[in-house]
C-alpha positions in Angstrom: 116.8 -110.8 26.5 115.1 -107.8 26.3 118.6 -105.7 25.5 118.3 -108.0 22.7 115.3 -107.6 21.4 115.7 -103.3 21.7 119.0 -104.1 19.7 117.2 -105.8 17.1 114.6 -103.5 16.7 117.3 -100.3 16.2 119.0 -102.4 13.7 115.8 -102.7 12.0 114.9 -99.1 12.2 118.2 -98.1 10.6 118.4 -100.3 8.0 115.1 -100.9 6.7 113.1 -97.9 7.2 115.3 -95.8 5.4 115.5 -97.9 2.8 111.9 -98.0 2.3 111.4 -94.3 2.1 113.8 -93.9 -0.3 112.0 -96.4 -2.2 108.6 -94.5 -2.7 111.0 -91.6 -3.1 112.0 -92.5 -6.7 108.8 -94.0 -7.4 108.0 -92.1 -10.8 104.3 -90.8 -10.9 101.6 -92.6 -13.4 99.7 -90.5 -15.6 96.3 -90.0 -14.3 93.3 -88.4 -15.5 93.2 -85.0 -13.3 89.6 -84.4 -15.1 87.3 -86.8 -16.2 86.1 -86.4 -20.0 83.4 -83.9 -21.1 82.0 -82.3 -24.1 81.8 -78.8 -25.0 80.9 -76.1 -27.8 78.0 -78.3 -29.6 77.5 -77.0 -32.8 74.9 -78.9 -35.7 78.6 -80.9 -36.9 80.5 -81.6 -34.3 81.7 -81.1 -30.9 85.1 -80.6 -28.6 86.0 -83.5 -25.7 88.1 -82.4 -23.4 89.9 -83.8 -20.7 92.7 -83.1 -17.9 96.3 -85.3 -17.6 98.7 -85.1 -14.7 102.1 -85.7 -17.0 103.0 -84.7 -20.3 101.4 -86.8 -23.2 99.5 -87.4 -26.4 96.2 -87.8 -26.6 93.2 -89.2 -29.0 89.5 -89.1 -29.5 88.5 -92.4 -31.1 84.6 -92.3 -31.4 81.7 -93.9 -34.4 77.9 -95.0 -34.5 78.7 -98.0 -32.6 80.5 -99.1 -29.5 82.9 -100.5 -32.3 84.2 -97.4 -32.9 86.0 -97.0 -36.1 87.2 -92.9 -36.4 90.0 -91.3 -34.6 90.6 -87.3 -34.1 94.0 -86.0 -32.3 94.5 -82.1 -31.8 97.3 -80.8 -34.1 98.2 -77.2 -34.8 100.5 -77.1 -38.5 100.9 -80.6 -38.3 102.5 -81.3 -35.0 100.2 -83.0 -33.2 100.3 -81.4 -29.6 102.1 -83.2 -26.5 101.4 -81.8 -23.0 99.8 -81.9 -19.6 96.9 -80.1 -18.5 93.9 -79.9 -20.5 93.5 -81.3 -23.5 91.4 -80.9 -26.2 89.9 -82.4 -29.8 87.5 -81.2 -31.8 85.3 -83.8 -33.7 84.2 -82.6 -37.1 81.5 -84.1 -39.7 79.3 -85.6 -37.4 76.1 -86.3 -38.4 73.3 -84.5 -36.6 70.2 -86.6 -34.5 73.1 -89.4 -34.4 74.2 -91.4 -31.3 78.1 -91.8 -31.0 80.2 -93.3 -28.7 83.6 -92.4 -27.9 86.9 -93.4 -26.1 89.8 -90.8 -24.9 92.9 -92.2 -25.0 96.2 -90.4 -23.4 99.5 -91.9 -23.9 102.7 -90.8 -21.8 105.4 -89.0 -23.3 108.8 -88.8 -21.5 110.9 -87.4 -24.5 110.2 -85.4 -27.3 112.6 -84.9 -29.8 112.4 -83.1 -33.5 112.6 -87.0 -35.0 111.8 -89.2 -31.3 109.2 -89.9 -28.9 109.8 -91.9 -26.0 106.5 -93.2 -24.7 105.8 -94.4 -21.3 104.1 -97.2 -19.8 101.4 -96.0 -19.1 
């Protein structure tokens, strides 16, 4: 009887444990904030919102004078919206001095970026 349990255990160890490890290794990493949003470069009519992400992504800041937001800003160079991992920076301009603003940062994973085709991730 003890040999049966030992054999069953060894069979389970051979067939189930390697499959579990393979499944864990093949999981795709998820887009995560590696640094929470922070504000910098405050000036009379604007501010820079910065944060950091773990994977290639495109990012934007939604902001407004109420919690309904209403405005969006992205960082672009020569008409191209930035895609990358690491630090994300978006400059908000034409802000009214002495006014409270609400904001939300949004980053969307980019799996493939070609000249006329972008494939986004699930995050």
